[in-house]
N, C-alpha and C positions, 0 to 999 in steps of 0.2 A: 746125601741130601744137600742141596745148595743152601748156604747160609744167607738169610735175608739181610739186605740193608735194614738198619734198625727201624726206619720210618715205615717201610713196606710191611714188615712183620707187625708192627704196632697197629697200623691201620687195619689189617686183616683181623688181628686178634680182637680189637675193640669192636669192629663191625659184627663179628660172629657172636660176641658176647651180648651186644646191644640188641641185635635183631633176632637171634636164634638161641639165646641163653646157652651157648656152647663155648666152653673154655678150652684153650689149648694147653695141654700139659707139657711143660718144658723140661722135665727131667724124668728119670726112670722110676721114681718113687711111686708107690701105690697111690691111687686117688684118695682124696678125703671123702668122696661120695660113697655111700654104702652099698650100691648095687652095680653089677656089671650086666651087660646085655645077655651074657650066657646064663645068668640067673633066670631069665625069662623062659629058658628051655628046660628048666628043672621044675617039675610039677609043684613041689612043696614051696620052693622059693617064689615062683611065679604067683601062686595063689596068695601067698602072704603079701606080696607087692600089690596085687590087684585088689585085695581086701582093704588094704590101707588107702589106696586111691578111692575106692568106693566110699569108705568112711569119710574121707576128706570132702567128698562131694555130696554127702547125704544120701548115698545110694547103698545098695546091698548086693554084694557078689552072690550070685545064685538065687537072688530074690528080686525085689522091686528095683528096677533100673540096672539089672545085671548086663543087659545088652548095651545100654548106654556106656557102661564102664569100658566095654570093648571098643565101641565106635569112637569114643573120646580118646582112648589110648592111641588108636591109629592116627587120629587127627593130630594129637600132640607129639607122637613120635615122628610124624612127618616134619616137625620142626628141625629135628636132627638131620633128616635127609636133606632139607633145604640148606642147612649149614654146609654139608658136604658139597652140594651143587654150587653154592656161592663161592666157596673156597676155590673150586676148580675154575669156574667160569670167569670169576672176577680177579683171582689172584694166582691162577695157574698152579694151584697147590692141591695135592691129594691128602685128605685126612684119613687116618686109620679107621676102618670100620670092622676090625676084628672083634669077635664076640667078647673076648676077654680083655680088650683094650678100650672099649667104650664103656664109660661109667655114667651113672645118673643118680639123682636124688629126687624125691618128691618135694614139691614147693609149699605144701600145706593146704593147697586148694585143688589138689588132684593133678596138677601139671607137673612137668619134669624139667630139670636142668641137667645139662650134659657136659661131659668132659672126654676129650680124646687127645691123641698126639698127632704130630705131623708125620706123614709117610714119605712124600717126595714133592719136589717142585720142578718146574721147567725154567730153563734159562730164557731170558727175553730173546726173541728171534729164533728159537729152536725150531727144528723141522716141523712144519704145519701138518704134514702127513702123519708123523709120529704123534703129534698132539691129538689129532682126530682119532687115531687108534686108541690112545689112552682114554679119551672121553668115552668111547664105546665100551672099553673094557671096564671102566669105573661104573658105568651104568649097569652092566651085567652083574658086577660084583655087588652093587647095592640091591638089585633085585633078588639075588641069591641070599643076601643078608636079611632082607625083609621077609621073604617067604616063610621061613620056619617061625619067626617071631610073631607075625600076624596070625599064622595058623594056630599057634599055641594059645594066643590070647583069645582067638575066636572060639576055640574048643572050650576054654575055661569060662567064657562069659555068655556064650550062645549067640554072639554077634555074627553077622554074615561076612564071610571072606570078601565077597563081591563088593559089599558096601565099604568095608575097611579099605580095600585097594582103591576104590573110587575117591575116598576122602583124601588119601595120600596123593593120588594123581591130581586132584583139584589144586592142592597147595603147590605142587611142583609146577603145574601149568600157570597158576597165578603168579608164582615167583618169576618165571621167565617173562611173562607179559609185563610185569612191573620193571624188571631190569631193562628190557628193550625200550620201553616207553618213557624212561626217566634218564635224561642226558646226564644228570648229576651223578648217576650210578655208573654209566659206561664211559663217560668223559672223553674218550677218543674213538675215532672211526674204527681203528684197528680192534679195540676191545669190543665194540658193538658187533663187528663182524664175527669175532670169536664166540660171543654170547649166542648169536643167531645160529652159528654152526652147531654149537653144543645143544641148543634147543631142538634142532632138526634131528639130532641123534637121540636125545632122551625122549622125544615125543614121536619117534618113528613108529608107525603102526604096522610095519612089515610082518612082524611076528606077533600079531595081536593075540593076546590071551588074557586070562584073569589077572595074571601078575604083570601089570604094565602101568606106565605113567601116561599112556596115550588115550585113556578113556575120554570120550567126547564130552565136552562141557559146553553149556549154553552161555553165550555172552549177554549181559544185561543191556537192554536197549530201551531208552526212554528219552523223550524230547527234552526233559528237564535235566538229564545227566550228560554233562559235557566233560566228565573226567576221563581218566585212562580206562582201558578195557577192564571190565569187572566180570569175572566168571561166576556163574551160579552152580552150586553143587548139584549133582544128580540125586543125592540122597541126603536126608537130614542126619546130622551127627548125634541128635538126641540131647544136645546140651540143655535144651529147655527143661529137661527133667531134673537138672541139678538145682538144689536149693529150693527154698519156698519163701513166700511172703516177700519182704523187701530184698531178700537175698536171691530171689529167683533169677535164673539166667535169661530166659526169653529166647527168641529166635535169633540166630546169627545173621549178619548182613547178607551172607551168601546162601542162606537156607532156601530150599525150593518151596517151603511152606509159605513163604512171604508173598503177598501180592505185590504188583509192580509199584504202586504208590507208597506202600509201607517201606519197601526196599529203598526207594528214592529218599524218603524222609530220613531213614537211618544213615544212608551214605552222606547226605548233605549235612548231617549233624554229628558225624563221628569225630 
């Protein structure tokens, strides 16, 4: 694996931590986080993790809000997926997605923080054909990584696989929309071209099925909204079921349950 110039590695590490609560492990020691992704494929360990998430959100696994535990898991785990995509599209780096190499912890509110290691990096100016091939391979690997995890959580919570995949796809598509429409992110024309090429690969509908990042999402349109493209989820993540009273969550900005005027107000005051 190529060694980073110190400023390049620091920039990527800080960005992944800030935007995707994902830490890069720099040595071979075990993580300080208590869970590995492969724990989610073990019935007893998975149910224990999901039970704790439910408790932190005021929900009940197998009871009130059980489905919400599953849909919110998918939405939150998509944050790690976005860290993998960002590392590749912005820094030409592949993060490890091995089930026993990705660790996580619960943050006390039902969310998760992640840790993984670097797998490989590209040299600047490396063969663009090879890079495109690696982008497609990484996409396939992430889909294969996600499929058993989401399926296991769906079975344990009663959540719909279709809804869970759609929630992940929404965040992936919104991530690419944000990267492409914010020059402070892509900085150079060459990087923008690479991001657009990766987007075309990751959102390719050629082999469209339930396990995909290419689910069609509606773009918010309103005369009062002059901001960047904002995608509306196809399904509610059920976050509004979390908490009660002054701690109630309410509808997300991207929730399909919101009417147009309510969504605009939320976006303008976020």
